[in-house]
N, CA, C and O atoms as a GROMACS GRO file, in nm:
protein
  324
    1UNK      N    1  -0.634   0.549  -0.097
    1UNK     CA    2  -0.627   0.684  -0.045
    1UNK      C    3  -0.483   0.733  -0.056
    1UNK      O    4  -0.388   0.659  -0.028
    2UNK      N    5  -0.469   0.852  -0.096
    2UNK     CA    6  -0.335   0.913  -0.104
    2UNK      C    7  -0.328   1.028  -0.005
    2UNK      O    8  -0.421   1.107   0.008
    3UNK      N    9  -0.216   1.036   0.062
    3UNK     CA   10  -0.191   1.144   0.156
    3UNK      C   11  -0.067   1.216   0.109
    3UNK      O   12   0.038   1.154   0.090
    4UNK      N   13  -0.079   1.346   0.089
    4UNK     CA   14   0.034   1.424   0.040
    4UNK      C   15   0.085   1.512   0.154
    4UNK      O   16   0.011   1.592   0.211
    5UNK      N   17   0.213   1.496   0.184
    5UNK     CA   18   0.278   1.578   0.284
    5UNK      C   19   0.392   1.650   0.213
    5UNK      O   20   0.478   1.587   0.152
    6UNK      N   21   0.392   1.778   0.223
    6UNK     CA   22   0.490   1.856   0.148
    6UNK      C   23   0.631   1.832   0.199
    6UNK      O   24   0.653   1.800   0.316
    7UNK      N   25   0.726   1.849   0.108
    7UNK     CA   26   0.867   1.838   0.145
    7UNK      C   27   0.902   1.941   0.251
    7UNK      O   28   0.987   1.917   0.337
    8UNK      N   29   0.837   2.056   0.245
    8UNK     CA   30   0.862   2.163   0.343
    8UNK      C   31   0.828   2.116   0.484
    8UNK      O   32   0.903   2.140   0.578
    9UNK      N   33   0.712   2.049   0.498
    9UNK     CA   34   0.674   1.999   0.631
    9UNK      C   35   0.771   1.892   0.681
    9UNK      O   36   0.807   1.890   0.798
   10UNK      N   37   0.812   1.804   0.590
   10UNK     CA   38   0.909   1.701   0.630
   10UNK      C   39   1.040   1.765   0.673
   10UNK      O   40   1.102   1.723   0.770
   11UNK      N   41   1.081   1.867   0.599
   11UNK     CA   42   1.205   1.936   0.632
   11UNK      C   43   1.195   2.003   0.768
   11UNK      O   44   1.289   1.997   0.848
   12UNK      N   45   1.081   2.067   0.795
   12UNK     CA   46   1.062   2.133   0.925
   12UNK      C   47   1.060   2.032   1.038
   12UNK      O   48   1.106   2.062   1.149
   13UNK      N   49   1.010   1.914   1.012
   13UNK     CA   50   1.005   1.809   1.114
   13UNK      C   51   1.138   1.733   1.122
   13UNK      O   52   1.155   1.646   1.208
   14UNK      N   53   1.232   1.766   1.034
   14UNK     CA   54   1.362   1.697   1.028
   14UNK      C   55   1.345   1.547   1.007
   14UNK      O   56   1.414   1.466   1.070
   15UNK      N   57   1.252   1.511   0.918
   15UNK     CA   58   1.226   1.371   0.887
   15UNK      C   59   1.235   1.347   0.738
   15UNK      O   60   1.196   1.432   0.658
   16UNK      N   61   1.286   1.231   0.701
   16UNK     CA   62   1.278   1.188   0.562
   16UNK      C   63   1.141   1.120   0.544
   16UNK      O   64   1.071   1.094   0.641
   17UNK      N   65   1.106   1.091   0.421
   17UNK     CA   66   0.980   1.022   0.394
   17UNK      C   67   0.981   0.885   0.461
   17UNK      O   68   0.881   0.843   0.520
   18UNK      N   69   1.094   0.814   0.453
   18UNK     CA   70   1.105   0.682   0.513
   18UNK      C   71   1.091   0.689   0.666
   18UNK      O   72   1.025   0.605   0.727
   19UNK      N   73   1.153   0.789   0.727
   19UNK     CA   74   1.141   0.806   0.872
   19UNK      C   75   0.998   0.837   0.914
   19UNK      O   76   0.952   0.788   1.016
   20UNK      N   77   0.929   0.917   0.835
   20UNK     CA   78   0.789   0.948   0.865
   20UNK      C   79   0.702   0.823   0.857
   20UNK      O   80   0.616   0.800   0.942
   21UNK      N   81   0.726   0.742   0.754
   21UNK     CA   82   0.647   0.619   0.739
   21UNK      C   83   0.672   0.527   0.859
   21UNK      O   84   0.578   0.463   0.908
   22UNK      N   85   0.796   0.520   0.906
   22UNK     CA   86   0.826   0.439   1.024
   22UNK      C   87   0.755   0.494   1.147
   22UNK      O   88   0.697   0.417   1.224
   23UNK      N   89   0.759   0.624   1.166
   23UNK     CA   90   0.694   0.685   1.283
   23UNK      C   91   0.543   0.658   1.282
   23UNK      O   92   0.484   0.628   1.386
   24UNK      N   93   0.481   0.670   1.166
   24UNK     CA   94   0.337   0.643   1.154
   24UNK      C   95   0.309   0.497   1.187
   24UNK      O   96   0.216   0.466   1.261
   25UNK      N   97   0.391   0.408   1.131
   25UNK     CA   98   0.373   0.265   1.157
   25UNK      C   99   0.384   0.234   1.305
   25UNK      O  100   0.307   0.155   1.359
   26UNK      N  101   0.481   0.297   1.372
   26UNK     CA  102   0.500   0.273   1.516
   26UNK      C  103   0.380   0.322   1.597
   26UNK      O  104   0.339   0.256   1.693
   27UNK      N  105   0.325   0.435   1.561
   27UNK     CA  106   0.207   0.487   1.632
   27UNK      C  107   0.089   0.391   1.613
   27UNK      O  108   0.020   0.358   1.709
   28UNK      N  109   0.067   0.346   1.490
   28UNK     CA  110  -0.044   0.253   1.466
   28UNK      C  111  -0.021   0.121   1.538
   28UNK      O  112  -0.116   0.059   1.587
   29UNK      N  113   0.104   0.076   1.546
   29UNK     CA  114   0.135  -0.047   1.619
   29UNK      C  115   0.105  -0.028   1.768
   29UNK      O  116   0.042  -0.113   1.831
   30UNK      N  117   0.151   0.083   1.824
   30UNK     CA  118   0.127   0.109   1.967
   30UNK      C  119  -0.021   0.115   1.999
   30UNK      O  120  -0.064   0.072   2.106
   31UNK      N  121  -0.099   0.169   1.907
   31UNK     CA  122  -0.244   0.180   1.928
   31UNK      C  123  -0.317   0.052   1.891
   31UNK      O  124  -0.440   0.046   1.895
   32UNK      N  125  -0.241  -0.052   1.855
   32UNK     CA  126  -0.294  -0.184   1.820
   32UNK      C  127  -0.383  -0.180   1.697
   32UNK      O  128  -0.478  -0.258   1.685
   33UNK      N  129  -0.353  -0.090   1.606
   33UNK     CA  130  -0.423  -0.081   1.478
   33UNK      C  131  -0.350  -0.163   1.372
   33UNK      O  132  -0.411  -0.209   1.275
   34UNK      N  133  -0.217  -0.181   1.390
   34UNK     CA  134  -0.134  -0.260   1.300
   34UNK      C  135  -0.071  -0.374   1.377
   34UNK      O  136  -0.031  -0.358   1.493
   35UNK      N  137  -0.063  -0.489   1.312
   35UNK     CA  138   0.020  -0.597   1.365
   35UNK      C  139   0.165  -0.560   1.337
   35UNK      O  140   0.192  -0.464   1.266
   36UNK      N  141   0.257  -0.637   1.392
   36UNK     CA  142   0.398  -0.607   1.366
   36UNK      C  143   0.431  -0.626   1.218
   36UNK      O  144   0.511  -0.551   1.161
   37UNK      N  145   0.368  -0.727   1.156
   37UNK     CA  146   0.392  -0.750   1.014
   37UNK      C  147   0.340  -0.637   0.928
   37UNK      O  148   0.408  -0.593   0.835
   38UNK      N  149   0.221  -0.589   0.958
   38UNK     CA  150   0.163  -0.479   0.882
   38UNK      C  151   0.241  -0.350   0.905
   38UNK      O  152   0.262  -0.273   0.812
   39UNK      N  153   0.284  -0.328   1.028
   39UNK     CA  154   0.364  -0.209   1.058
   39UNK      C  155   0.495  -0.212   0.980
   39UNK      O  156   0.538  -0.111   0.924
   40UNK      N  157   0.558  -0.328   0.977
   40UNK     CA  158   0.684  -0.342   0.902
   40UNK      C  159   0.661  -0.317   0.754
   40UNK      O  160   0.738  -0.246   0.690
   41UNK      N  161   0.557  -0.376   0.700
   41UNK     CA  162   0.528  -0.358   0.557
   41UNK      C  163   0.499  -0.212   0.526
   41UNK      O  164   0.548  -0.159   0.426
   42UNK      N  165   0.421  -0.146   0.611
   42UNK     CA  166   0.388  -0.004   0.592
   42UNK      C  167   0.515   0.081   0.592
   42UNK      O  168   0.528   0.174   0.512
   43UNK      N  169   0.608   0.048   0.682
   43UNK     CA  170   0.732   0.125   0.694
   43UNK      C  171   0.836   0.086   0.590
   43UNK      O  172   0.938   0.153   0.574
   44UNK      N  173   0.810  -0.024   0.518
   44UNK     CA  174   0.904  -0.068   0.416
   44UNK      C  175   1.029  -0.134   0.472
   44UNK      O  176   1.138  -0.124   0.415
   45UNK      N  177   1.012  -0.202   0.588
   45UNK     CA  178   1.125  -0.270   0.651
   45UNK      C  179   1.085  -0.414   0.685
   45UNK      O  180   0.968  -0.450   0.675
   46UNK      N  181   1.183  -0.494   0.724
   46UNK     CA  182   1.155  -0.632   0.762
   46UNK      C  183   1.094  -0.638   0.903
   46UNK      O  184   1.102  -0.541   0.979
   47UNK      N  185   1.036  -0.751   0.935
   47UNK     CA  186   0.982  -0.769   1.070
   47UNK      C  187   1.095  -0.763   1.172
   47UNK      O  188   1.078  -0.708   1.281
   48UNK      N  189   1.210  -0.818   1.138
   48UNK     CA  190   1.325  -0.812   1.229
   48UNK      C  191   1.365  -0.667   1.255
   48UNK      O  192   1.392  -0.629   1.369
   49UNK      N  193   1.368  -0.585   1.150
   49UNK     CA  194   1.402  -0.444   1.167
   49UNK      C  195   1.296  -0.373   1.251
   49UNK      O  196   1.328  -0.285   1.330
   50UNK      N  197   1.169  -0.412   1.233
   50UNK     CA  198   1.063  -0.351   1.313
   50UNK      C  199   1.082  -0.387   1.460
   50UNK      O  200   1.064  -0.303   1.548
   51UNK      N  201   1.120  -0.512   1.487
   51UNK     CA  202   1.150  -0.552   1.626
   51UNK      C  203   1.260  -0.463   1.683
   51UNK      O  204   1.251  -0.418   1.797
   52UNK      N  205   1.363  -0.438   1.603
   52UNK     CA  206   1.473  -0.354   1.649
   52UNK      C  207   1.427  -0.212   1.678
   52UNK      O  208   1.467  -0.152   1.777
   53UNK      N  209   1.341  -0.157   1.590
   53UNK     CA  210   1.289  -0.022   1.612
   53UNK      C  211   1.204  -0.015   1.738
   53UNK      O  212   1.211   0.082   1.813
   54UNK      N  213   1.122  -0.117   1.760
   54UNK     CA  214   1.040  -0.121   1.881
   54UNK      C  215   1.130  -0.126   2.005
   54UNK      O  216   1.105  -0.057   2.104
   55UNK      N  217   1.232  -0.208   1.998
   55UNK     CA  218   1.325  -0.221   2.111
   55UNK      C  219   1.397  -0.090   2.140
   55UNK      O  220   1.410  -0.050   2.256
   56UNK      N  221   1.444  -0.022   2.036
   56UNK     CA  222   1.513   0.107   2.053
   56UNK      C  223   1.426   0.208   2.128
   56UNK      O  224   1.477   0.291   2.203
   57UNK      N  225   1.295   0.199   2.106
   57UNK     CA  226   1.202   0.296   2.162
   57UNK      C  227   1.132   0.244   2.288
   57UNK      O  228   1.042   0.310   2.341
   58UNK      N  229   1.172   0.126   2.335
   58UNK     CA  230   1.110   0.063   2.452
   58UNK      C  231   0.960   0.045   2.434
   58UNK      O  232   0.882   0.063   2.528
   59UNK      N  233   0.918   0.010   2.313
   59UNK     CA  234   0.777  -0.016   2.284
   59UNK      C  235   0.755  -0.166   2.301
   59UNK      O  236   0.820  -0.246   2.232
   60UNK      N  237   0.666  -0.206   2.391
   60UNK     CA  238   0.644  -0.350   2.414
   60UNK      C  239   0.574  -0.416   2.295
   60UNK      O  240   0.500  -0.352   2.220
   61UNK      N  241   0.599  -0.546   2.280
   61UNK     CA  242   0.532  -0.622   2.176
   61UNK      C  243   0.386  -0.641   2.212
   61UNK      O  244   0.352  -0.661   2.329
   62UNK      N  245   0.302  -0.635   2.112
   62UNK     CA  246   0.158  -0.660   2.130
   62UNK      C  247   0.132  -0.807   2.101
   62UNK      O  248   0.096  -0.844   1.990
   63UNK      N  249   0.152  -0.891   2.202
   63UNK     CA  250   0.134  -1.034   2.183
   63UNK      C  251   0.033  -1.085   2.285
   63UNK      O  252   0.050  -1.070   2.406
   64UNK      N  253  -0.073  -1.145   2.234
   64UNK     CA  254  -0.175  -1.202   2.322
   64UNK      C  255  -0.143  -1.350   2.346
   64UNK      O  256  -0.065  -1.409   2.272
   65UNK      N  257  -0.202  -1.409   2.447
   65UNK     CA  258  -0.184  -1.553   2.469
   65UNK      C  259  -0.228  -1.634   2.347
   65UNK      O  260  -0.169  -1.738   2.316
   66UNK      N  261  -0.330  -1.587   2.278
   66UNK     CA  262  -0.377  -1.656   2.157
   66UNK      C  263  -0.270  -1.654   2.048
   66UNK      O  264  -0.252  -1.752   1.976
   67UNK      N  265  -0.200  -1.541   2.036
   67UNK     CA  266  -0.092  -1.530   1.938
   67UNK      C  267   0.019  -1.632   1.968
   67UNK      O  268   0.070  -1.698   1.878
   68UNK      N  269   0.055  -1.643   2.095
   68UNK     CA  270   0.160  -1.736   2.136
   68UNK      C  271   0.117  -1.879   2.105
   68UNK      O  272   0.196  -1.957   2.052
   69UNK      N  273  -0.007  -1.914   2.138
   69UNK     CA  274  -0.057  -2.048   2.112
   69UNK      C  275  -0.057  -2.078   1.962
   69UNK      O  276  -0.017  -2.186   1.919
   70UNK      N  277  -0.104  -1.982   1.883
   70UNK     CA  278  -0.108  -2.001   1.738
   70UNK      C  279   0.034  -2.020   1.682
   70UNK      O  280   0.056  -2.107   1.598
   71UNK      N  281   0.128  -1.939   1.728
   71UNK     CA  282   0.266  -1.953   1.683
   71UNK      C  283   0.324  -2.088   1.723
   71UNK      O  284   0.392  -2.153   1.643
   72UNK      N  285   0.295  -2.132   1.844
   72UNK     CA  286   0.343  -2.260   1.892
   72UNK      C  287   0.288  -2.374   1.806
   72UNK      O  288   0.361  -2.466   1.769
   73UNK      N  289   0.160  -2.366   1.774
   73UNK     CA  290   0.098  -2.469   1.689
   73UNK      C  291   0.159  -2.469   1.549
   73UNK      O  292   0.182  -2.575   1.491
   74UNK      N  293   0.185  -2.352   1.495
   74UNK     CA  294   0.246  -2.341   1.363
   74UNK      C  295   0.386  -2.402   1.363
   74UNK      O  296   0.423  -2.475   1.271
   75UNK      N  297   0.463  -2.373   1.467
   75UNK     CA  298   0.599  -2.429   1.478
   75UNK      C  299   0.593  -2.581   1.485
   75UNK      O  300   0.668  -2.650   1.416
   76UNK      N  301   0.504  -2.632   1.568
   76UNK     CA  302   0.491  -2.779   1.582
   76UNK      C  303   0.450  -2.843   1.451
   76UNK      O  304   0.501  -2.949   1.417
   77UNK      N  305   0.360  -2.782   1.377
   77UNK     CA  306   0.317  -2.836   1.248
   77UNK      C  307   0.433  -2.840   1.149
   77UNK      O  308   0.450  -2.937   1.076
   78UNK      N  309   0.510  -2.736   1.147
   78UNK     CA  310   0.625  -2.730   1.052
   78UNK      C  311   0.734  -2.828   1.091
   78UNK      O  312   0.798  -2.886   1.004
   79UNK      N  313   0.754  -2.848   1.220
   79UNK     CA  314   0.855  -2.944   1.264
   79UNK      C  315   0.811  -3.088   1.234
   79UNK      O  316   0.896  -3.176   1.213
   80UNK      N  317   0.680  -3.112   1.231
   80UNK     CA  318   0.629  -3.245   1.207
   80UNK      C  319   0.636  -3.283   1.057
   80UNK      O  320   0.621  -3.400   1.022
   81UNK      N  321   0.658  -3.186   0.972
   81UNK     CA  322   0.659  -3.216   0.827
   81UNK      C  323   0.786  -3.279   0.782
   81UNK      O  324   0.801  -3.309   0.664
   0.00000   0.00000   0.00000
């Protein structure tokens, strides 16, 4: 799917294309439609940069207990190698 937004609309909103992509990614992340990785990829930035953007805007991380457990297991597996 392609979405075309005119340069005029971006100019009126005082946003660059990159800034708009970040704003869209942040909205989808807040609505739990995107993971942090997908939001970062959509915005064209690293996960670390996405963390920084979330922090700047006081947007909490969407982390479930299952996510924490999965991350913990992954870390333990990698340390055991």
